[in-house]
ROZADO-374190 format. One record per residue (C-alpha): x, z, y. Coordinates in nm, 3 decimals. Layout:
<rs>
X/Z/Y
...
</rs>
This chain:
<rs>
10.138/9.122/15.216
10.040/9.256/14.873
10.258/9.520/14.708
10.174/9.436/14.346
9.952/9.259/14.098
9.593/9.355/14.040
9.641/9.376/13.661
9.931/9.621/13.683
9.940/9.995/13.633
9.739/10.193/13.889
9.819/10.501/14.093
9.545/10.716/13.930
9.699/10.643/13.590
10.038/10.758/13.714
9.883/11.073/13.860
9.718/11.154/13.526
10.050/11.126/13.342
10.227/11.343/13.596
9.951/11.604/13.579
9.960/11.616/13.200
10.335/11.601/13.139
10.505/11.761/13.441
10.755/12.024/13.318
10.726/12.201/13.652
10.348/12.227/13.626
10.355/12.328/13.259
10.615/12.595/13.334
10.397/12.732/13.613
10.099/12.740/13.377
10.305/12.947/13.133
10.401/13.179/13.418
10.036/13.223/13.503
9.949/13.303/13.143
10.218/13.569/13.154
10.068/13.707/13.476
9.730/13.730/13.302
9.881/13.985/13.063
9.925/14.231/13.350
9.552/14.301/13.332
9.530/14.418/12.967
9.849/14.617/13.026
9.683/14.795/13.318
9.358/14.843/13.121
9.561/15.016/12.848
9.570/15.319/13.079
9.201/15.378/12.998
9.261/15.375/12.623
9.399/15.645/12.392
9.758/15.643/12.275
9.784/15.710/11.900
10.114/15.800/11.736
10.171/15.861/11.365
10.483/16.044/11.250
10.648/16.103/10.917
10.962/16.302/10.848
11.132/16.384/10.520
11.478/16.496/10.415
11.705/16.738/10.234
11.768/17.092/10.355
12.028/17.324/10.202
11.940/17.696/10.230
12.175/17.989/10.149
12.041/18.345/10.203
12.241/18.669/10.169
12.017/18.955/10.055
12.067/19.326/10.149
12.235/19.398/9.815
12.493/19.130/9.897
12.353/18.891/9.642
12.331/18.529/9.744
12.030/18.310/9.698
12.048/17.938/9.768
11.852/17.624/9.707
11.805/17.268/9.830
11.471/17.195/9.992
11.300/16.861/10.028
11.059/16.922/10.317
10.829/16.653/10.455
10.583/16.642/10.742
10.317/16.389/10.832
10.123/16.401/11.156
9.891/16.212/11.387
9.878/16.262/11.763
9.617/16.120/12.000
9.675/16.131/12.378
9.400/16.045/12.623
9.441/16.052/12.999
9.116/16.155/13.165
9.226/16.141/13.528
9.554/16.035/13.688
9.473/16.013/14.056
9.292/15.678/14.013
9.624/15.515/13.922
9.477/15.325/13.629
9.183/15.187/13.823
9.404/15.077/14.111
9.663/14.932/13.874
9.388/14.718/13.720
9.288/14.598/14.067
9.650/14.511/14.146
9.683/14.315/13.823
9.364/14.123/13.897
9.480/14.041/14.250
9.811/13.920/14.104
9.617/13.692/13.869
9.417/13.548/14.158
9.731/13.499/14.366
9.904/13.333/14.070
9.615/13.091/14.027
9.652/12.981/14.387
10.026/12.938/14.338
9.949/12.726/14.032
9.704/12.518/14.233
9.967/12.469/14.502
10.218/12.357/14.241
9.961/12.108/14.114
9.926/11.968/14.464
10.301/11.929/14.490
10.325/11.752/14.155
10.049/11.506/14.247
10.201/11.439/14.589
10.542/11.382/14.430
10.381/11.136/14.191
10.217/10.951/14.481
10.549/10.938/14.663
10.752/10.800/14.371
10.475/10.552/14.287
10.469/10.417/14.640
10.848/10.414/14.659
10.873/10.199/14.346
10.589/9.978/14.466
10.752/9.932/14.806
11.101/9.879/14.666
10.971/9.616/14.422
10.815/9.433/14.717
11.136/9.470/14.919
11.339/9.316/14.637
11.099/9.023/14.625
11.118/8.987/15.004
11.497/8.985/14.994
11.498/8.732/14.710
11.271/8.507/14.917
11.504/8.554/15.211
11.807/8.454/15.001
11.624/8.145/14.875
11.539/8.037/15.230
11.895/8.105/15.349
12.032/7.888/15.068
11.802/7.606/15.180
11.918/7.649/15.540
12.281/7.644/15.424
12.229/7.325/15.227
12.046/7.162/15.517
12.324/7.261/15.756
12.590/7.114/15.526
12.405/6.783/15.506
12.369/6.775/15.884
12.740/6.856/15.917
12.823/6.559/15.696
12.595/6.346/15.915
12.763/6.475/16.230
12.452/6.646/16.368
12.599/6.999/16.373
12.943/7.160/16.399
13.137/7.368/16.143
13.030/7.671/16.343
12.670/7.617/16.234
12.781/7.598/15.870
12.980/7.920/15.904
12.683/8.096/16.060
12.459/7.988/15.773
12.714/8.105/15.514
12.753/8.440/15.690
12.378/8.498/15.692
12.356/8.405/15.323
12.627/8.657/15.238
12.441/8.918/15.438
12.118/8.832/15.258
12.288/8.870/14.920
12.420/9.211/15.023
12.073/9.318/15.139
11.925/9.199/14.809
12.183/9.401/14.615
12.109/9.711/14.822
11.736/9.668/14.761
11.793/9.633/14.385
12.005/9.951/14.379
11.737/10.141/14.569
11.471/10.013/14.329
11.672/10.127/14.025
11.705/10.477/14.173
11.336/10.496/14.258
11.246/10.388/13.903
11.460/10.668/13.759
11.288/10.919/13.987
10.951/10.777/13.885
11.032/10.834/13.517
11.138/11.190/13.594
10.813/11.273/13.774
10.562/11.085/13.556
10.736/11.089/13.219
10.750/10.711/13.178
10.944/10.426/13.334
10.738/10.207/13.566
10.635/9.851/13.503
10.464/9.631/13.756
10.248/9.853/13.976
9.912/9.775/14.133
9.851/9.818/14.506
9.730/10.164/14.607
9.478/10.251/14.874
9.457/10.552/15.110
9.226/10.843/15.031
9.089/10.905/15.379
8.738/10.934/15.232
8.829/11.274/15.083
8.970/11.420/15.406
8.775/11.579/15.694
8.681/11.347/15.976
8.843/11.551/16.255
9.167/11.738/16.300
8.990/12.063/16.389
8.777/12.045/16.076
9.093/11.990/15.872
9.254/12.296/16.027
8.953/12.515/15.952
8.926/12.394/15.593
9.296/12.454/15.533
9.264/12.804/15.679
8.999/12.893/15.421
9.084/12.670/15.124
9.457/12.600/15.112
9.609/12.771/14.805
9.909/12.903/15.000
9.677/13.081/15.245
9.450/13.218/14.973
9.749/13.333/14.768
9.894/13.518/15.067
9.556/13.684/15.125
9.551/13.809/14.766
9.904/13.939/14.816
9.771/14.147/15.106
9.504/14.291/14.877
9.773/14.371/14.621
9.985/14.549/14.879
9.689/14.747/15.012
9.600/14.866/14.662
9.962/14.958/14.594
9.930/15.218/14.870
9.649/15.387/14.675
9.859/15.386/14.359
10.140/15.561/14.545
9.898/15.815/14.691
9.766/15.881/14.341
10.094/16.055/14.258
9.986/16.336/14.492
9.667/16.404/14.294
9.624/16.610/13.974
9.651/16.458/13.627
9.410/16.558/13.351
9.480/16.471/12.987
9.376/16.582/12.642
9.586/16.573/12.326
9.466/16.605/11.967
9.709/16.664/11.683
9.685/16.699/11.305
9.980/16.753/11.073
10.068/16.855/10.721
10.408/16.984/10.604
10.530/17.083/10.259
10.831/17.270/10.117
10.970/17.225/9.766
11.070/17.592/9.699
10.793/17.851/9.732
11.025/18.148/9.674
11.177/18.120/10.023
10.857/18.114/10.228
10.532/17.926/10.253
10.479/17.620/10.042
10.306/17.418/10.312
10.130/17.421/10.645
9.826/17.229/10.768
9.763/17.224/11.143
9.505/17.076/11.374
9.482/17.122/11.748
9.322/16.986/12.060
9.477/17.075/12.393
9.366/17.000/12.745
9.625/16.978/13.018
9.606/16.970/13.396
9.915/16.896/13.603
9.896/16.956/13.976
10.192/16.822/14.176
10.317/17.073/14.432
10.650/16.929/14.541
10.844/16.637/14.392
11.129/16.626/14.638
10.947/16.379/14.863
10.938/16.088/14.615
10.562/16.026/14.631
10.557/16.055/15.010
10.842/15.806/15.039
10.672/15.565/14.798
10.351/15.585/15.001
10.533/15.511/15.327
10.717/15.228/15.156
10.392/15.078/15.027
10.242/15.090/15.376
10.538/14.901/15.520
10.514/14.642/15.242
10.145/14.603/15.323
10.234/14.542/15.687
10.485/14.282/15.577
10.229/14.104/15.359
9.983/14.087/15.649
10.251/13.933/15.869
10.338/13.686/15.593
9.971/13.589/15.571
9.965/13.519/15.944
10.284/13.317/15.910
10.141/13.112/15.622
9.828/13.043/15.825
10.040/12.919/16.116
10.247/12.704/15.881
9.931/12.563/15.730
9.795/12.475/16.072
10.123/12.306/16.166
10.126/12.114/15.840
9.769/11.990/15.896
9.842/11.882/16.252
10.159/11.705/16.142
9.985/11.536/15.850
9.690/11.431/16.066
9.912/11.282/16.337
10.130/11.109/16.077
9.825/10.961/15.908
9.687/10.830/16.234
10.029/10.699/16.331
10.063/10.526/15.994
9.738/10.338/16.063
9.873/10.208/16.394
10.213/10.125/16.243
10.056/9.925/15.959
9.833/9.728/16.196
10.130/9.652/16.420
10.346/9.550/16.123
10.081/9.312/15.994
10.052/9.149/16.336
10.432/9.128/16.361
10.458/8.946/16.028
10.194/8.691/16.128
10.366/8.628/16.461
10.712/8.606/16.296
10.584/8.350/16.042
10.441/8.134/16.322
10.760/8.171/16.523
10.980/8.067/16.229
10.770/7.758/16.163
10.796/7.659/16.529
11.171/7.716/16.549
11.233/7.509/16.234
11.028/7.219/16.372
11.213/7.237/16.703
11.548/7.255/16.521
11.457/6.941/16.327
11.396/6.770/16.660
11.726/6.885/16.803
11.574/7.137/17.044
11.696/7.446/16.855
12.027/7.540/16.699
12.103/7.668/16.350
12.152/8.020/16.480
11.802/8.011/16.626
11.660/7.928/16.283
11.871/8.200/16.119
11.760/8.457/16.374
11.394/8.367/16.327
11.432/8.396/15.950
11.599/8.737/15.988
11.322/8.856/16.220
11.060/8.754/15.965
11.246/8.933/15.683
11.276/9.247/15.896
10.907/9.229/15.985
10.810/9.200/15.619
11.031/9.499/15.536
10.862/9.703/15.808
10.520/9.597/15.681
10.608/9.706/15.327
10.734/10.043/15.457
10.420/10.083/15.668
10.198/10.016/15.366
10.388/10.279/15.168
10.376/10.532/15.452
10.005/10.471/15.506
9.912/10.572/15.150
10.154/10.865/15.131
10.032/10.996/15.468
9.670/11.000/15.352
9.761/11.197/15.039
9.982/11.429/15.243
9.688/11.508/15.471
9.470/11.584/15.168
9.743/11.816/15.039
9.778/11.989/15.375
9.404/12.057/15.374
9.430/12.199/15.021
9.217/11.945/14.836
9.474/11.734/14.650
9.359/11.806/14.297
9.223/11.640/13.985
8.860/11.720/14.067
8.868/11.582/14.421
9.051/11.264/14.321
8.825/11.213/14.019
9.118/11.156/13.783
9.042/11.072/13.423
9.191/11.388/13.273
9.059/11.737/13.192
9.136/11.989/13.464
9.350/12.283/13.354
9.138/12.600/13.379
9.359/12.913/13.398
9.059/13.146/13.373
9.009/13.048/13.008
9.329/13.221/12.901
9.253/13.515/13.129
8.924/13.588/12.951
9.088/13.540/12.612
9.341/13.818/12.671
9.175/14.049/12.922
9.003/14.277/12.672
9.239/14.226/12.380
9.320/14.566/12.222
9.579/14.434/11.977
9.743/14.120/11.839
10.089/13.974/11.890
9.994/13.605/11.886
9.906/13.421/12.202
9.574/13.232/12.216
9.776/12.913/12.162
9.909/13.054/11.832
10.262/13.140/11.934
</rs>
C-alpha cells in the first residue's frame, strides 16, 4: 500500500529545511563559534600586554618654613605612562592552554555533528509519522465507507426478512467504532503535523513515499560496530575530552615551575609650581623578573591531583560512550532487520485479509456467512492495513536510525541539496585575530 503521491514533497526536501532552519542546530553552531574563541584567548598568553595610563588632578600644598612663615600653592600635576608586560616562560601554561582550547574545539565540532545527526533523524521521524498518519486516516475513511455500505445492506436484508435486528445492531456498532477510530486517527495526524512544522519550519502538505537508506550502512553488524567505534561523533568527542583532561594535568603542574617575565615602562610627569621641587620627571625602565614558587599552601599540588582524577573520569566516560555506541548499533541493526521482516509479513497479511474479505462477502451473499463474519473480516483487513502502514514507517526510520548509530547520518552521506556547514571556517577566521570586536558575521 502506498503512503503518498509521487508528485508530493519528498523526504530529502524536508531534511534540507530542517538542516537549514533548525533552532537547535543553529544554537549549537553559535555555541561552537563561541568555543572557537577559546583558542585566540589562549594564544594571547604569547603576546605582550600593553597598558597606557594618564593621571591629572589638583593638589593643594601648604609648607611651614623654619622661620614660621607659611608657603602654599595649588598644583596641577599630570603623569602619562606606557607599560609593556611580556611573559617569557610560565611553566608551559600558555602552550598547554592552547592545546586544551584546540581539543575543546575538536570536541565541540563532534558535538555539533552529533546534534546534526539528531536533527536529521528527528526530521525523518516526523516526516514518516505524518506520512503514516495520513495513510491511516485514509484507511479509516475507507473502513467507514465500507461499514456504511454493510449497514445499508443489512437494513435492506432486514426489511426483506433475511437477517435479524441483531445483525443491524452489530453493523451500527461497528460503524460507530469505525467513526471513533477515524476521529482518533485525525487527531493523531493533526498532532504529528504540528510536530512536523516545529522540526522542519513548515507545515506539511501531501508527502511522497520514502525509501530506506540501507545502501549507506555497512553490510554486517560487526562492521557497523567497528565504524561507530572510530567514527561516531559521541565517541570522538569523548576521546578529545580525554586529551583535554590529560593536558589539564600539565597546566596544573606548570604552577610548580618558575615564571619569567619582562616589563618595560616609560612615563612623563609634570608639576605646575617649580618653586616647591622639580618641574617634571621623565622615566624609562626595563625590568626582568623571575618568580620561583617554593610553597603555596598546597594549592598547586591539590590542583594537580584533582586534574589527574578528572582525567581518570574522562577515560572511564570514553569507555562508557564506546559501550553505549556499541549497544546502540546492535539495537539499531536488530531493529532494522526486524523491520524488514515485519514489513514483509504485514504485506502478506494485507493480501490474505483482502482475499478473505472477498470470500466472506460472497459466502454471506449466499447465506453461508453471517453479518458478524463480514464485519470481522472487514475489521481484520483494516487492522492489517494499519499494521502495514506502521511497518512501512518503522522500516524507513530504522534504516536512518542505523545510519545515525554508525555516525554517518549527515548531509554529505545523504547527498542532500544544501551546503554543508563547515565549522572550521569560523575557526580559521578568529584563530589568529589580534584585535577587533566584530564577529566574522558582522555582529
